N, C-alpha and C positions, 0 to 999 in steps of 0.2 A: 426496471431500475427504480430504486427508491427516490422519492421526491421530498426534499427537506425544505421547510420554510418557517419563518417566524410567525407566531400567532398574531402579531400586531402589524403584519404587512411586510413590505420590503421585498428583496429579491428571493427567488427560489433556486435551489440547487438540485440538479438531476445527476446522480452519480451511482456507480456500482462499487465504489470504494468503501469498505466497511469503516475504515478509520475516519473518513469524512462524515459518514452517517452518525457515528458515535460522537464526533465533535459537535455536530449541530443538533443532536438529540437532547431535548429538554425532558429530563426524567420525571418532573413533577414533584409532588411533596412526599411521595413514598420513600421511606428510608432504604428499603430493600432495593428498589429500582435504582436509586441514586448510587448505592454501593455497587450494583452490578454494572451500571454504565461507567462508573469511575474505573472499575477494574478492567473493563473492556478497552477503555481509552488508554490505560496504562499498557495493556497488552499490545495494541496496535502501534503505539509510539515506540515500544521497545523492539518488536519483531517485524512490524510493517507487513504482516501476512496473517492469514488464517483468522481473520476477524469474525467471519460468519461461523466457522467451526467453533471458535472459542465462545461465541454467544450461545449457540445451540447447546454445547456441552455444559456450560455453567448454569444455564436456565434449567436444563433437564436434571442436573445434579441437585439443584435447589428444590425443584418440585418433587423429585423422588425422595429426598430427605424429609420433606414435610409430610409425605404420605406414610412414612414408616412409623410404626408404633414404638418409638424409642426416644429417649431423651435427646434433645437437639445438641447438647454438648457432646454426647457420645457419638452422634452422627458426624459432627464436625471433626472430632478426634480421629475417627476411622477414615474420613475423607483425606485429612492431612497426612495420615500414615500411608495411604495408597499413593498420594501425590509424591511423597518422598521416595517410594519404591520406583515409580515411573521416572522421576528425575535421575535416580541412580542408574537405572537401566539405559536411559537415553545418553547420559554422560559417559557411559562405559565405552571403551574401545571395541568391545565385542558386540555392540549393538548392530544388527544387520541393516537397520534403517538409516544409519549414518553413512554418508558418502563424502569423500574428500573432493572438493571442488578446486580445479585449477583455473584461476582467473585469467590465465594467458591462453587458455584453450577455447577457441570460438565454438567448437562442437559441443563442449560441455555447457557453455553459456546458452547456446541455442536450446539444449535439452532442458535447462531450467526455465527459459521463457516459454517453451512449448508446453511444459508441464503445468505452468501457471495458467496459460490460456485454455487448456483443456478443462479446467475446473469452472470456467465461465459459461453461463448459459448461452451467450451470444455465439459461441463457437461450435455449438452442437451440430449445426447444419453444414459446417465447413468440411471440405475435402482435405485430404492430407497435403496436397499441393498448396491449397489456399492457407492452411494453417502454417505451413513452413514459410510461405511468402510473408505472412503477417508477422511471424516470429522474427524473421530476418530483418524486416523494416524496423520493428521495435528495438531490436538489439543494436542495429546500426545507428538509430537516432540516439539511443542512450549512450553508446560509446563515444559519439561525437560531442556529447554534452559534458562528459567527464573531463575536467581540466587536467592537463598534462602536469607532471611533477615540476614544480618551480614556476608554473604559469601564474601570473599576477593579473589582477583586475577582474577576476571572475569569482562569483559567489560559490561557496562550497556548501555541502550538506544535501541530504536526501530531498527535503522539501524544496530547496532552491533549484535543484535539477528538474523536479516535476513542474515548477513554475515556467520553465523554459520549453516545455514539451507540450505541444497542442495537437489534437487529432480533429480533423475537419472532415465531415461526411458529405459526400455528393450523391444525391439521389439519381438512380438510373445507371450508375456505373458499377462494374463488377469489382470484386475484391482483388482480382488479379491485376487491375490497372492502378492499384494503390502505389504511391511513391513517397519517398522521403525527400523533403526539400528543406534546405537551409535558407533562412531569411525571415522577412516580416510578412505575416498573413493579414491582409486587409479585406474584410468581408464587404460585399456590395450586394444590394438588392437587384432583382431582375434575373433574366436568363443569362446563361454563361456566355452565349454568343454576343449579347448586348454588352455585357461587362467587358469582354475582350475588345470590342470596338471602342468603348469609352477609354480603356487604358491606352490604346494606340494613339488617341488624341491628346493624352496628357502631356503637358510641357515638361521637357527634360533639360538638365543642365548640360554644360559642355562635355562632360564625361559620359553623357547618356543615361545618368541616374535620375530617378524621380525624387524630387524633394518632398518630404513628408513632415508633418508636425504631429507629435504624440501628446495626448492630453491625459493626465493621470487624475481622472475624476470619475465618480460613479454616476451613471445615468439611470439607476434603478429607483431613485427617489428616496433612498435610505441614507444618503450622505448629508451631513450637516454643513459641509464646506460649500462656499459660494465661489463660482468660477468668475474671476474678474482679472483678466489678463489681456494685454495688448501685444500681439505678435506681428512682427514684420518679416516677411520672407522675400 
C-alpha cells in the first residue's frame, strides 16, 4: 500500500485508495506532472473508481505520444478523436459492457462489491467464502450508514459516509471471524485479554453505559491548535 507524507514532517497516510494518493501527491514543479495529477484528481472526484487504471492509461498514452515521430498537435487531435469514439460507444444503449443496476437488489449490490474487491491485491489469497463474507460485511455497513429518506441530523455525501466507516485489523484472527459492529471504537494498548479486564472495571452510569469524552485535536504534532479545556464529568 502506498505511504504518503509531507516532506516537512507531520503525519503519514497509509492507503490503497487512489483518490487519497492523488490528493496527497505533490507533483513538484513539472508542468506535465501537475497536469496529469490534476486530471487524475478530477477523475477520482467524479467517478470515485478506477484511479489506478486511469493513471496507467494516461501516462502510457503520454509516453507513447512522445515516442511517435509526429507533431504533438496531430497526436493530441487523434487521441481526442479516439476518445470521442469511445465515449459514444460507452454511452450507447447497445454497449455490451453496460449493465442496469437495481439499487433495491441486494444480490446485484453484492456483485458490485465483490467485483471491486477482486481487483485489490489483498484479496488474491482469499477463498470464495471469505470474499463473500467480506463483501457482505462491507455492504451491510454501507447500507446502515446511508440515511433514510427524510432523516435529519446526519451528514450526507460520499466522503461523509466514508468518515463514519472504519476498518480495524486484529492480528492472529481469521477473516471468517470478522464482524460488523455499530458504535464507538476505542483503541487500547496491550493484549486483548488485558484490555477486556480493564473494560470490566470501568465505572458505568445507572443505565450501564460507559461515559466517554471525545477530543477533537490532532496528536501528530502537525496541528497549530493548543488544547486548553477544563472538562468535568
